[in-house]
C-alpha positions in Angstrom: 78.2 133.5 138.7 80.8 130.9 137.9 80.4 131.4 134.2 81.3 135.0 134.0 84.3 134.3 136.5 86.0 131.7 134.8 86.5 130.4 131.2 84.3 127.5 130.4 86.5 124.6 131.7 87.4 126.4 134.7 83.8 126.7 135.5 83.0 123.3 134.5 85.4 122.2 137.0 84.2 124.6 139.9 80.6 123.8 139.2 81.5 119.6 139.8 83.3 120.5 142.6 80.5 122.5 144.2 77.9 119.8 143.2 76.2 122.0 140.7 76.7 119.9 137.4 74.7 116.6 137.2 76.5 113.3 136.2 77.0 113.5 132.5 76.6 116.8 131.9 78.8 119.7 130.2 78.8 123.0 130.9 78.0 125.4 128.0 78.1 129.3 128.2 76.1 129.6 125.0 72.3 128.9 125.3 71.8 126.1 122.7 68.4 126.2 120.6 66.5 122.4 120.8 62.7 122.0 119.8 60.5 119.9 117.7 59.0 121.5 114.9 59.1 125.3 113.9 59.3 128.3 115.3 55.7 129.9 115.5 54.6 133.2 114.1 52.9 134.9 117.0 50.9 137.8 117.1 50.5 139.3 120.4 47.0 141.0 119.7 45.8 137.1 119.3 47.4 135.4 121.9 45.8 134.5 125.0 46.9 132.1 128.1 44.2 129.6 129.4 43.7 127.8 132.7 41.4 124.9 132.9 40.3 121.7 134.1 40.3 120.9 137.8 40.0 124.5 138.9 37.2 126.4 140.6 36.8 128.8 137.6 38.3 128.8 134.2 40.7 131.7 133.3 41.8 133.7 130.2 44.1 136.3 130.3 45.0 138.2 126.8 48.9 139.4 126.6 48.1 142.6 128.3 46.3 141.0 131.3 49.0 138.4 131.7 51.4 140.9 132.5 49.4 142.5 135.1 49.8 139.4 137.1 52.1 139.3 139.9 56.0 139.0 138.6 59.1 136.8 139.7 62.9 137.2 139.2 64.9 133.8 139.8 68.4 132.8 139.0 68.8 128.8 137.7 71.0 126.5 136.6 69.6 124.8 133.7 70.4 121.2 132.3 69.4 119.8 129.1 68.7 115.9 128.5 71.0 116.4 125.5 73.9 116.7 127.9 74.6 120.4 128.4 74.4 122.5 131.2 73.9 126.3 131.8 74.8 127.9 135.2 73.5 131.3 136.7 70.5 132.2 134.0 68.0 134.9 135.3 64.8 134.4 134.4 61.5 137.0 135.0 57.6 135.9 134.6 54.9 134.4 136.6 54.9 131.4 139.0 52.1 129.5 139.2 52.5 129.3 143.4 52.3 133.4 143.2 48.9 132.8 141.4 47.7 130.3 143.8 48.9 132.2 146.8 47.4 135.0 145.5 43.9 134.0 144.9 44.2 134.5 140.8 43.6 130.4 140.6 41.7 127.9 142.7 43.1 124.4 142.2 40.5 121.7 143.3 42.0 119.4 145.8 41.8 116.4 143.5 44.2 117.7 141.0 47.4 116.0 140.7 49.3 116.8 137.6 49.4 119.5 135.2 49.6 119.3 131.6 51.5 122.1 129.5 49.6 123.0 126.2 52.2 124.5 123.9 51.8 126.0 120.3 51.3 123.3 117.4 49.7 121.0 119.6 53.0 120.3 121.7 52.8 119.2 125.4 54.9 118.0 128.4 53.2 116.8 131.8 54.6 117.4 135.2 53.3 116.6 138.8 51.2 119.8 140.2 53.7 119.8 143.1 56.5 120.4 140.9 54.8 122.9 139.0 54.1 124.7 142.4 58.0 124.7 143.4 59.8 128.4 143.3 62.3 127.0 140.9 59.8 126.7 137.8 58.6 129.9 136.3 56.2 130.8 133.1 58.8 133.3 131.7 58.6 136.2 129.6 62.2 137.6 129.7 65.7 136.0 129.9 68.7 137.9 131.3 66.7 140.8 131.3 65.2 141.0 127.7 62.0 139.5 126.3 62.3 135.9 125.0 63.5 135.6 121.4 61.2 133.4 119.2 63.5 130.6 119.2 63.7 130.5 123.0 60.0 130.4 123.5 58.9 134.0 123.0 56.2 135.1 124.2 55.9 133.0 126.9 57.7 129.4 127.9 57.8 127.2 131.1 61.1 126.8 132.6 62.6 124.6 135.4 66.0 124.5 136.9 68.4 124.3 140.4 69.0 126.7 142.4 73.0 127.2 143.1 72.9 126.1 146.5 71.3 122.7 145.7 68.3 123.3 147.8 66.0 120.5 148.4 63.6 121.7 145.3 63.1 118.8 143.2 64.3 119.8 139.5 64.0 118.2 135.7 65.7 118.3 132.7 65.0 121.7 130.4 62.4 119.7 128.3 60.0 119.8 131.0 59.3 123.3 130.5 57.3 124.1 127.2 58.2 126.6 124.9 55.3 128.7 123.4 53.1 128.2 126.5 49.3 128.5 125.6 47.3 126.7 128.6 47.6 124.8 131.9 45.7 121.8 132.1 44.8 120.3 135.6 44.2 117.0 135.8 43.5 114.0 138.3 45.5 111.5 136.5 48.9 111.9 134.4 48.9 111.9 130.9 52.1 111.6 128.8 53.4 114.3 126.8 55.0 114.7 123.4 58.7 113.4 124.3 57.2 111.5 126.9 55.5 109.1 124.7 58.2 108.8 122.9 60.4 107.1 125.4 61.5 110.1 127.4 61.6 109.6 131.4 58.4 111.0 132.9 59.9 112.3 136.0 63.3 113.6 134.1 65.5 114.3 137.5 69.1 115.5 136.1 70.4 114.3 139.3 69.5 110.7 139.1 70.1 110.8 135.1 66.3 109.8 134.3 66.8 110.6 130.6 64.7 107.9 128.8 62.6 105.5 130.2 62.5 102.9 126.9 62.2 103.5 123.1 63.6 107.1 122.5 62.6 108.8 119.0 66.3 110.3 118.9 67.4 106.5 119.1 
């Protein structure tokens, strides 16, 4: 855990030397809060999570039911399009792969893409194969504690890189939506909120795929 052993500058040098820090990124030991819009006021008694689209049977779980699904704990390096990275972050939640492997979800063979639907109409899109990787997680906990509201409570998608830079494809952090409420499985792709505003559709931090055209942020 570089950030706990070294100071920020020393950890950044070490991160670059071990190829854990993508080009153009700077290391942080904080956890910056970035999102569009306000933080929703969530009441768990009214919360549910939906799986729909190209699946054999649509599913809806309330909060208690969702927390009975198989749980996974992983450690990831995070990379934000705004050029900060945070190493050795620990997350706990439910992986799509475990739901498919366990027969909780049966995805139709023609499904190629997944749209993450979040509170307040926010969406982001990913290929199904990316969402099925074990470095992408529907997280309820960060660093051993339930998510805070500004980091996506009660549920967010998170994607990152493994410390050993395995062959798993990664993406900038915005490809994991905060305040997640549904996954829609589709045959065709559909650009999400930031993607429609010029952010790169693939968002690979190791290729610096930040923007594809006009950007809302200029």
